[in-house]
C-alpha positions in Angstrom: 98.1 110.1 95.6 101.6 109.0 96.7 102.6 105.3 96.8 103.2 103.7 100.2 105.7 100.9 100.7 106.7 98.9 103.7 110.2 98.1 104.8 110.8 94.4 105.2 110.8 94.8 109.0 107.5 96.7 109.0 105.9 94.2 106.7 107.0 91.4 109.1 105.6 93.3 112.0 102.2 93.6 110.3 102.2 89.8 109.6 103.2 89.0 113.2 100.4 91.3 114.6 97.9 89.6 112.3 99.0 86.2 113.5 98.8 87.4 117.1 95.2 88.6 116.6 94.3 85.3 114.9 95.4 83.5 118.0 93.0 85.6 120.0 89.9 85.2 117.9 89.0 83.6 114.6 89.4 86.0 111.6 90.6 88.9 113.8 93.9 88.9 112.0 92.1 89.2 108.7 90.1 92.2 110.1 93.4 93.7 111.3 94.9 93.4 107.8 91.8 95.1 106.3 92.2 98.0 108.7 95.9 98.2 107.9 95.0 98.6 104.2 92.5 101.4 105.2 95.3 103.2 107.0 97.6 102.7 104.0 95.0 104.3 101.7 94.7 107.3 104.1 98.5 107.7 104.1 98.6 107.5 100.3 95.9 110.2 100.0 97.3 112.7 102.4 100.7 111.7 103.9 101.4 115.3 105.1 98.1 115.3 107.0 99.6 113.3 109.8 101.5 115.2 112.5 105.2 114.5 112.9 105.6 112.6 116.2 109.3 111.8 116.3 111.6 113.9 114.2 110.4 113.5 110.6 108.4 110.3 111.4 104.6 110.4 111.3 102.1 108.1 112.8 98.8 106.7 111.5 96.6 104.7 113.8 95.1 101.5 112.5 91.4 102.0 112.7 89.7 100.0 115.6 93.0 98.6 116.8 95.6 99.9 119.2 98.4 99.6 116.6 100.0 102.3 114.5 101.9 102.6 111.2 104.9 104.8 111.6 106.1 106.3 108.3 108.3 108.9 106.7 107.4 110.9 103.7 109.8 111.0 100.8 109.4 113.1 97.6 108.0 110.2 95.6 106.6 107.8 98.2 105.8 107.2 101.9 107.7 104.5 103.7 106.2 102.6 106.6 109.1 101.8 108.9 107.2 100.2 111.8 103.9 98.7 112.9 103.7 98.9 116.6 101.2 98.5 119.4 100.4 101.8 121.1 102.1 100.7 124.3 105.4 99.9 122.6 108.3 102.3 123.2 108.8 104.9 120.5 112.6 104.4 120.9 112.3 101.7 118.3 110.8 104.2 115.9 113.7 106.7 116.5 116.3 104.0 115.8 114.6 102.9 112.6 114.1 106.4 111.4 117.8 107.1 111.7 118.5 104.3 109.3 115.7 105.1 106.8 116.8 108.7 106.0 120.5 109.0 106.8 121.8 112.5 107.5 123.7 114.1 104.7 127.4 113.6 104.8 129.8 116.5 104.5 131.7 116.6 101.3 135.0 114.8 101.2 138.1 117.0 101.2 139.8 117.1 97.7 
């Protein structure tokens, strides 16, 4: 099992979505957070079991909701970079992914 951590932005998005759901119906935000934890457990158990959707970024749907956790797999952990509703543009994921795993820089000339 590989640990899963959230970037600050992704964590804030999860909380914002939970608050949004709570405004729609009592305890719906709590149900959403439980489902997010289920998704995190699935990612921890088998991160490579999710198809790459954008470059090296994978997507795990939050069960029973139209939201997804977008994550990258590192050697020692998986990093959730976004929690987005299914209708949001994946352009945001591309931009975040570029900042999570920077491309290797060429060596400096001596």
